[in-house]
C-alpha positions in Angstrom: 0.0 0.0 0.0 1.3 3.4 -0.9 2.2 5.7 2.0 0.4 9.0 2.2 1.4 12.1 4.2 -0.6 12.6 7.4 -1.7 16.0 8.7 1.8 16.8 9.9 3.3 16.2 6.4 4.9 12.9 7.6 4.4 9.7 5.6 1.5 7.7 6.9 0.5 4.0 6.6 4.0 2.8 7.2 2.5 0.1 9.4 -0.7 -0.6 7.4 -1.9 -4.1 8.0 0.5 -4.7 10.9 -0.4 -5.7 14.5 1.7 -4.7 17.5 1.9 -5.3 21.2 3.4 -2.4 23.2 4.2 -3.1 26.8 4.1 -0.1 29.1 2.0 1.6 26.5 -0.1 3.6 28.9 2.0 6.8 29.3 5.3 8.5 28.4 7.4 6.8 25.7 4.9 3.9 25.4 2.0 6.2 24.9 4.0 8.1 22.2 4.6 4.8 20.4 1.0 3.8 20.5 0.0 7.2 19.1 2.4 7.0 16.2 1.7 3.3 15.4 -2.0 4.0 15.2 -1.4 7.0 13.0 0.7 4.8 10.7 -2.1 2.2 10.3 -1.3 -0.4 12.9 -3.6 -2.3 15.2 -2.2 -2.1 18.7 -2.6 -4.0 22.0 -1.6 -1.8 24.9 -0.1 -4.2 27.5 0.1 -2.2 30.8 -0.2 -2.8 34.5 -2.2 0.4 35.0 -5.9 0.3 34.4 -5.6 4.0 33.3 -4.0 2.7 30.1 -7.5 1.6 29.0 -8.2 5.2 28.2 -6.2 4.7 25.0 -8.8 2.2 23.8 -11.5 4.7 24.4 -9.5 7.5 22.7 -8.6 5.6 19.5 -11.5 3.1 19.4 -11.4 -0.6 19.9 -11.0 -1.3 16.2 -7.5 0.1 16.4 -6.4 -0.1 20.1 -7.3 -2.6 22.8 -6.0 -2.7 26.3 -4.9 -5.8 28.2 -3.8 -5.5 31.8 -0.4 -7.1 31.8 2.3 -7.4 34.5 5.5 -8.1 32.6 7.2 -9.5 35.7 4.8 -12.5 35.4 5.5 -14.8 32.4 1.9 -16.0 32.2 0.8 -12.4 31.6 3.2 -12.0 28.7 2.1 -15.3 27.2 -1.5 -14.3 27.7 -1.2 -10.9 26.0 0.3 -12.5 22.9 -2.6 -15.0 22.8 -5.0 -12.2 23.4 -3.5 -10.2 20.5 -3.8 -13.0 18.1 -7.4 -13.8 19.2 -8.4 -10.1 18.7 -6.4 -9.1 15.6 -5.4 -12.5 14.0 -1.7 -12.1 14.1 1.4 -10.4 15.7 3.9 -8.5 13.6 5.7 -6.3 16.1 6.5 -6.8 19.8 7.6 -3.7 21.6 9.2 -4.5 25.0 8.9 -1.1 26.6 7.6 -1.5 30.1 9.9 -0.4 32.8 10.8 1.8 35.7 14.0 3.1 37.3 14.0 0.3 39.7 16.5 0.0 42.6 18.7 3.0 42.9 21.1 1.9 45.5 24.8 2.3 44.9 27.1 -0.6 44.1 28.5 -0.6 47.7 25.0 -0.6 49.1 23.5 -2.9 46.5 20.3 -4.5 47.7 20.1 -8.0 46.3 16.3 -8.1 46.3 16.1 -4.7 44.7 18.6 -5.8 42.0 16.6 -8.9 41.2 13.4 -7.0 41.0 14.9 -4.4 38.6 16.4 -7.1 36.4 13.1 -9.0 36.4 11.2 -5.9 35.3 13.6 -4.6 32.7 15.6 -7.5 31.4 13.7 -10.7 32.0 10.5 -9.2 30.8 12.2 -8.3 27.5 13.6 -11.8 27.2 10.2 -13.4 27.8 8.6 -11.0 25.4 11.0 -12.3 22.8 10.2 -15.9 23.7 6.4 -15.7 23.4 6.3 -13.2 20.5 8.9 -15.2 18.5 6.9 -18.5 19.0 3.8 -16.8 17.5 5.8 -15.2 14.7 7.4 -18.5 13.8 4.0 -20.1 13.6 2.8 -17.4 11.2 5.8 -18.0 9.0 6.1 -14.4 7.8 8.8 -13.0 10.1 8.4 -10.2 12.4 10.1 -7.5 14.5 10.9 -7.3 18.2 12.0 -3.9 19.6 13.2 -3.4 23.1 13.6 -0.1 24.9 17.0 0.2 26.6 18.7 3.5 27.6 21.8 5.6 27.2 22.6 4.1 30.6 23.5 1.0 28.6 26.1 2.9 26.7 27.7 5.1 29.4 27.8 4.8 33.2 26.6 7.6 35.4 23.0 8.1 34.0 21.4 5.9 36.7 22.3 3.3 39.4 24.0 0.0 38.8 20.8 -2.2 38.8 19.2 -0.1 36.1 22.5 0.3 34.1 23.2 -3.4 34.1 19.8 -4.5 33.1 19.6 -2.0 30.3 23.0 -2.9 29.0 22.0 -6.6 28.9 19.0 -5.7 26.7 21.5 -4.6 24.0 23.1 -8.0 23.9 19.8 -9.7 24.2 19.0 -8.4 20.7 22.2 -9.8 19.4 21.6 -13.2 20.9 18.0 -13.1 19.6 19.2 -12.3 16.1 21.6 -15.3 16.2 18.6 -17.6 17.1 15.8 -16.0 15.2 17.1 -14.4 12.0 16.6 -17.7 10.1 12.9 -17.2 10.7 13.1 -13.6 9.4 12.5 -12.3 12.9 14.4 -9.1 13.7 15.4 -7.9 17.1 16.6 -4.3 17.7 17.0 -1.8 20.5 16.2 1.8 21.0 18.3 3.6 23.6 16.5 6.9 24.7 18.5 9.7 26.1 17.1 12.5 28.3 13.4 12.3 27.4 10.7 14.4 28.9 8.4 11.8 30.4 6.5 11.2 33.7 9.0 8.6 34.8 11.3 11.4 35.9 8.5 13.1 37.9 7.6 9.8 39.5 11.2 9.2 40.6 11.3 12.7 42.1 8.0 12.1 44.1 6.3 14.9 42.3 2.5 14.8 42.7 0.7 13.5 39.6 -1.2 16.8 39.2 2.2 18.6 38.9 3.8 16.2 36.4 3.3 18.4 33.3 4.6 21.5 35.0 7.7 19.7 36.4 8.5 18.1 33.0 8.2 21.5 31.4 10.7 22.8 33.8 13.3 20.3 32.6 13.2 21.4 29.0 15.9 24.1 29.3 18.3 22.3 31.6 18.1 19.1 29.6 18.5 21.1 26.4 21.6 22.8 27.7 23.3 19.4 28.2 22.4 18.0 24.8 24.5 18.8 21.7 21.5 19.2 19.4 20.1 21.8 21.9 16.8 20.3 23.1 15.4 17.6 25.3 14.0 14.5 23.7 10.3 13.8 23.4 8.3 10.5 23.3 7.7 11.2 19.6 11.5 11.1 19.0 11.6 7.6 20.5 8.5 6.5 18.7 9.9 7.4 15.3 12.9 5.1 16.0 10.7 2.3 17.1 8.5 2.8 14.1 11.6 2.4 11.8 12.4 -1.0 13.4 8.8 -2.1 13.2 8.3 -1.1 9.6 9.4 -2.7 6.4 12.1 0.0 6.1 14.3 -2.1 8.5 13.8 -5.6 7.0 17.6 -5.9 6.6 18.5 -4.6 10.1 18.8 -6.8 13.2 20.8 -6.9 16.4 21.4 -3.2 16.4 21.0 -0.4 19.0 20.0 3.1 18.0 20.7 5.8 20.6 18.1 8.6 20.3 19.8 11.2 22.5 20.5 14.3 20.5 24.2 13.3 20.2 24.7 13.1 24.0 26.6 9.8 24.0 28.4 10.5 20.7 30.9 12.9 22.2 32.7 13.7 25.5 31.2 16.2 27.8 34.6 17.6 28.6 36.3 20.4 26.7 39.6 18.6 26.5 40.9 21.3 24.0 40.2 24.0 26.6 41.9 22.0 29.3 45.1 21.4 27.3 45.2 24.9 26.0 45.0 26.3 29.5 47.6 23.9 30.7 49.9 24.9 27.8 49.4 28.6 28.6 50.2 28.0 32.3 53.3 26.0 31.4 54.6 28.6 29.0 54.0 31.4 31.5 56.0 29.3 34.1 58.9 28.7 31.7 58.9 32.3 30.3 57.9 31.4 26.7 56.4 34.1 24.6 55.1 31.9 21.8 51.4 31.6 21.2 49.4 28.9 22.9 47.7 27.3 19.9 47.1 23.6 20.1 46.6 22.4 16.6 45.7 18.8 17.1 42.7 19.2 19.4 39.1 19.6 18.2 37.3 22.9 18.3 33.8 23.0 19.7 31.7 25.8 18.1 29.2 27.3 20.6 
C-alpha cells in the first residue's frame, strides 16, 4: 500500500496491515509509540499494568487499540497478552518491550540483592520473555516479524542511573544480538532503541512529584536538559516512537541486532572540553617557563558554541 502524508506532512500508513503489542504503553514513551503506530495504520494491543491505560482504547476506538492488563514480571501475563492479541487481531507482527521503571537506585557498595533482582526482572527478564512468546507466534505465522526493546543511554555510558538499572539496560543490548543469532533464520528481527534525556512522567515519579504537577515539572526540565544535549533540546516520546517505528516497519527488513541511541548526540561525544583543558595547561606551562610563543594547540578539536 502506498504511503500517504498525514496532517503533519509525515508519511503515513508505514504500518498498514500490521499488528503490534506495546508493553508499558499507557504513558510516556509507550503512549507516544501507541499514538504513532495508530497514525501509521497499525492495530495495537496496549499491555500495561495500570488500568488507566484503558483510556487509549476509548481514545482511539477498539477497532484500532485494545487494552490488556499485563504485569510483565509475570511470564503467564506475557504469554497471555500474545494469545489475546492473536485472538483479537489475528496475528502479531511487532512486539515492543517497553515496560519499565528506574528500579532499585542503591549504589554498588550498598547494593540491595532483592532490589537488584526486581529491577532485572522488570527490565531484562520481561524483554527476554517478550522475545520468547512473540517469536513463537511469529514462527507459527511463517512471515517473520520485528521485536523492539527499549534500553537507555545508561546501557552505553555509566553515570546516568544506578548499577541495577544500568546493568539491566546494558544486557538488553546483547539480548537483541543473541535473539538475532537464534531468530534471524525465521526472518524475525530484534533491535533496540536507547533513549537519552526524554521528557516523560518517569522522571517526575522518581522525584516524588504529585501527579497533578507532572506536566509543570516536566516542562521545567526542557531548558536544563537542552543545555546538556549537543542538538540543543530535550527529547520527546515522539522522537523515540519514530525510531521504534523504523524498526517495526518494512524499512528495516535488513536490520537486526542493532541499537539506536536517540539522545541528541549526547553519547556521541565527550562532555569535557579537552581542548580547553590542554590549551589552559599549555598557557600556564609557557608562563611558568617564560615562553612568549602563542598557545595554539593544533591537534585538538574545536567546539563551536
